[in-house]
C-alpha positions in Angstrom: -29.2 11.3 14.8 -25.5 10.9 15.2 -23.3 7.9 14.9 -19.8 6.5 14.1 -19.1 4.6 10.8 -16.2 3.7 8.5 -15.6 5.3 5.1 -15.9 2.5 2.5 -15.8 4.6 -0.6 -14.3 7.9 -1.6 -15.6 9.4 -4.8 -14.1 12.9 -4.5 -16.4 15.0 -2.5 -18.9 12.2 -1.9 -18.5 9.1 0.4 -20.1 5.9 1.3 -20.1 4.9 5.0 -21.0 1.7 6.9 -20.9 1.0 10.6 -18.6 -2.0 10.4 -18.8 -5.0 10.9 -22.4 -4.3 9.6 -22.4 -3.8 5.8 -25.2 -1.3 5.2 -23.7 1.5 3.0 -25.2 4.9 3.0 -24.1 8.2 1.4 -22.3 11.1 3.1 -20.7 14.4 2.4 -17.9 16.3 4.2 -18.4 19.6 6.1 -16.3 22.4 4.9 -14.7 23.0 8.3 -13.4 19.5 8.5 -12.0 19.8 5.0 -10.1 22.9 5.9 -8.7 21.4 9.1 -7.2 18.5 7.1 -5.8 20.6 4.3 -2.3 19.2 4.6 -3.1 16.4 2.1 -5.1 16.2 -1.1 -7.8 14.1 0.6 -9.0 15.1 4.1 -10.8 11.8 4.4 -9.6 8.3 3.3 -11.2 5.0 2.9 -10.9 3.2 6.2 -11.3 6.3 8.3 -13.7 6.1 11.2 -15.9 9.2 11.2 -18.6 10.8 13.3 -21.6 11.7 11.3 -25.0 13.5 11.7 -28.1 12.4 9.9 -31.7 13.6 9.8 -34.0 10.8 8.8 -32.8 8.2 6.3 -29.7 8.8 4.2 -30.4 9.2 0.5 -28.5 10.7 -2.5 -30.5 13.9 -2.1 -30.1 14.0 1.7 -26.8 12.4 2.6 -25.3 12.1 6.1 -22.8 14.9 7.1 -19.3 13.9 8.2 -18.6 16.1 11.3 -15.3 14.6 12.6 -12.6 12.3 11.5 -11.6 10.1 14.5 -8.0 9.4 15.3 -6.3 6.9 13.1 -4.6 3.7 14.3 -2.4 3.9 11.2 -2.4 4.9 7.6 -0.5 4.9 4.4 0.5 8.1 2.7 2.5 8.9 -0.4 3.9 12.1 -2.0 3.5 13.0 -5.7 6.6 12.1 -7.6 6.5 15.4 -9.6 8.5 17.1 -6.8 5.5 18.9 -5.4 4.9 18.8 -1.7 1.4 17.5 -2.0 0.7 14.2 -0.2 -2.2 11.7 -0.5 -3.5 9.4 2.2 -4.1 6.1 0.4 -6.1 4.4 3.2 -6.4 4.3 7.0 -6.9 1.9 9.9 -5.4 -1.1 8.2 -4.7 -4.6 9.5 -2.6 -5.5 6.5 -1.1 -4.1 3.3 -1.1 -6.6 0.5 1.5 -5.3 -1.9 1.1 -7.0 -5.3 4.0 -7.3 -7.8 4.8 -9.3 -10.9 8.2 -10.2 -12.3 6.7 -9.6 -15.8 3.7 -7.8 -17.4 4.5 -5.3 -15.8 8.0 -5.9 -14.7 8.5 -5.2 -11.0 10.5 -2.1 -10.1 12.3 -2.9 -6.8 12.9 0.8 -5.8 9.1 1.4 -6.1 8.3 -1.6 -4.0 10.9 -0.6 -1.4 9.4 2.8 -1.0 6.0 1.3 -0.2 7.7 -1.1 2.3 9.5 1.7 4.0 6.2 3.7 4.3 4.5 0.6 5.8 7.3 0.4 8.4 7.0 4.1 9.2 3.2 3.9 9.8 3.3 0.4 11.4 1.3 -1.5 8.8 1.8 -5.2 8.5 2.8 -6.4 5.0 2.2 -9.3 2.8 4.0 -9.3 -0.6 2.0 -11.1 -3.3 3.9 -12.3 -6.4 1.2 -12.3 -9.0 0.8 -14.0 -12.4 3.4 -16.7 -11.6 1.8 -18.9 -14.3 3.4 -16.6 -16.9 7.0 -16.9 -15.8 7.6 -19.3 -12.9 8.7 -22.3 -15.1 10.8 -20.1 -17.5 12.3 -17.9 -14.9 12.7 -20.0 -11.7 16.0 -18.3 -10.8 14.4 -14.9 -10.8 11.5 -16.1 -8.6 14.0 -17.6 -6.2 16.1 -14.4 -6.2 13.1 -12.2 -5.5 12.1 -14.4 -2.6 15.6 -14.3 -1.2 15.7 -10.5 -1.3 12.4 -9.9 0.5 12.1 -13.0 2.8 15.7 -12.2 3.8 14.5 -8.7 4.8 11.8 -10.2 6.9 8.7 -10.0 4.6 6.4 -12.9 3.7 6.1 -13.6 0.0 3.1 -15.5 -1.5 3.2 -16.8 -5.1 -0.2 -16.5 -6.8 -1.9 -17.1 -10.1 -5.5 -16.2 -10.9 -5.4 -18.5 -13.9 -4.2 -21.6 -12.2 -5.6 -20.8 -8.7 -2.2 -21.1 -7.1 -2.0 -19.3 -3.7 -5.6 -18.0 -3.9 -6.9 -20.0 -1.0 -3.8 -19.1 1.1 -4.4 -15.4 0.3 -8.1 -15.7 1.2 -7.0 -17.1 4.6 -4.5 -14.3 5.1 -7.2 -11.7 4.5 -9.9 -13.3 6.6 -11.1 -11.1 9.4 -8.9 -8.2 8.5 -9.0 -4.8 6.7 -6.6 -5.4 3.8 -5.3 -2.7 1.5 -4.5 -4.1 -2.0 -2.0 -1.9 -3.7 0.6 -2.1 -6.5 1.6 -0.7 -9.9 -0.9 -0.2 -12.6 -1.7 -3.5 -14.5 -0.3 -5.8 -11.9 -3.5 -7.8 -11.6 -4.8 -6.3 -8.3 -8.5 -6.2 -9.3 -8.3 -9.8 -10.8 -7.0 -11.0 -7.4 -9.8 -9.4 -5.6 -12.4 -11.0 -7.8 -10.6 -14.3 -7.4 -11.0 -14.0 -3.6 -14.7 -13.4 -4.0 -16.2 -13.9 -7.5 -19.3 -12.0 -6.5 -17.3 -8.8 -6.5 -16.8 -6.7 -9.6 -13.8 -4.4 -9.3 -12.7 -3.0 -12.7 -10.2 -5.2 -14.6 -8.0 -3.7 -17.2 -5.6 -5.0 -19.9 -1.9 -4.5 -20.2 -0.6 -2.0 -22.8 1.5 -4.2 -25.1 3.4 -1.2 -26.4 4.8 -0.3 -23.0 4.1 -3.4 -20.9 2.5 -1.1 -18.4 -1.0 -1.3 -17.1 -3.7 1.3 -17.7 -5.5 2.8 -14.8 -8.7 0.9 -14.4 -9.7 1.8 -10.8 -10.3 5.5 -10.4 -12.0 5.4 -7.0 -10.9 4.2 -3.6 -13.3 1.5 -2.4 -13.7 -1.1 0.3 -15.3 -4.5 -0.5 -16.6 -7.0 2.0 -15.2 -10.5 1.2 -17.7 -13.3 1.5 -15.2 -15.5 3.3 -14.7 -12.8 5.9 -12.7 -9.6 6.1 -12.5 -6.5 3.8 -10.4 -5.4 0.9 -9.6 -1.8 -0.1 -9.1 -1.5 -3.8 -7.0 1.5 -4.9 -6.0 3.0 -8.3 -2.8 1.5 -9.8 0.2 3.5 -8.7 2.9 4.8 -11.0 5.0 6.5 -8.4 5.5 6.5 -4.6 7.2 9.4 -2.9 8.2 9.3 0.8 6.5 11.8 3.2 7.8 13.4 6.3 10.9 11.2 6.5 14.4 12.7 7.2 17.3 11.1 5.4 18.9 10.2 8.7 15.8 8.1 9.5 15.4 6.1 6.3 17.8 3.2 7.2 15.7 2.6 10.4 12.9 1.4 8.2 14.9 -1.3 6.5 14.6 -4.1 9.0 17.7 -5.9 7.8 19.7 -2.7 8.1 18.3 -1.8 11.6 19.4 -5.2 12.8 23.1 -4.4 12.3 23.2 -0.6 12.7 24.4 -0.8 16.3 27.6 -2.4 15.1 28.6 0.6 13.0 31.8 2.3 14.2 30.4 5.8 14.0 27.0 7.1 15.2 25.2 8.5 13.4 26.2 6.5 10.2 24.7 7.2 6.8 25.9 3.8 5.6 27.4 5.4 2.5 31.0 6.2 3.0 32.0 5.8 6.7 34.7 3.3 7.6 33.6 0.5 9.9 30.0 0.6 8.6 28.3 -2.7 9.6 25.6 -2.2 6.9 28.1 -1.9 4.1 29.9 -5.0 5.5 26.6 -6.9 5.5 26.0 -6.0 1.9 29.5 -7.1 0.9 28.9 -10.4 2.7 25.5 -10.9 1.1 23.6 -10.7 4.4 21.8 -7.6 3.1 20.9 -7.6 -0.6 22.6 -5.2 -3.0 19.2 -4.5 -4.5 17.7 -3.3 -1.2 20.9 -1.3 -0.4 20.7 0.4 -3.8 17.1 1.3 -3.2 18.2 2.9 0.1 20.8 5.0 -1.7 18.1 6.1 -4.2 15.9 7.3 -1.4 18.7 9.4 0.0 19.1 11.0 -3.4 15.4 11.5 -3.7 15.4 13.2 -0.3 17.9 15.7 -1.6 15.7 16.5 -4.6 12.7 17.4 -2.4 14.8 19.9 -0.3 
């Protein structure tokens, strides 16, 4: 028997599949030929991939289905290791939405890290929702910082949703935004990703970790990539907490095209092409000086140009 199903769990060399929208998981393994064909990244198959499989009888742990082919992807998210290696890793595929979770404190958001994820979402045409988590811890004490964060990212064209698992703020809105979609939940370690997933559907049990008080950084609590079905409708892909996010297959001349606010004014630059770093008559630098493009986002762009040189 052969069929088509979606990868809902990646545990190294073993997978779980389900023929969505049905939720009937069964085990599978990957044929060596397919693994070799996809050797460009550390994982030839990602959660969210649609695959063709073969199965004799009923799938069991002892007799799993065999993945024969990975079908073409609508989109995907990929990152490069930040240790200057050229290895890349596909985070997830065939996404309706990437829910990028950040917190102003515990752990403190790193804007260049966030901006690298956003650029990658733009490159691979994945819709984005930025979730500002744990607002109960700092919203009253740091209202200016919350406002400043929203100004930066809403000004760049991204929706920002404030949430708190403790108070319930924003949880119902998040549930509605995820309904009927395949949603990737991603963010830095310890940002509260698994807690948000459990708040969306209390019947789910993703691993929840504690923050390291010594470093105010989260410890990795999710070691597997796994998709969950939400009781209210839709699916969530839980991923290990990220500590770095390197860009993949992106020339430095292209980077500014994936900052929507920069792209909107690039045609007004005096010189083409323009790196938006030193050229006279640069519309992007003028927009930064006038406050129409945030200095924080522009500095992230400059950092990506520098990072690009390190990898060459």
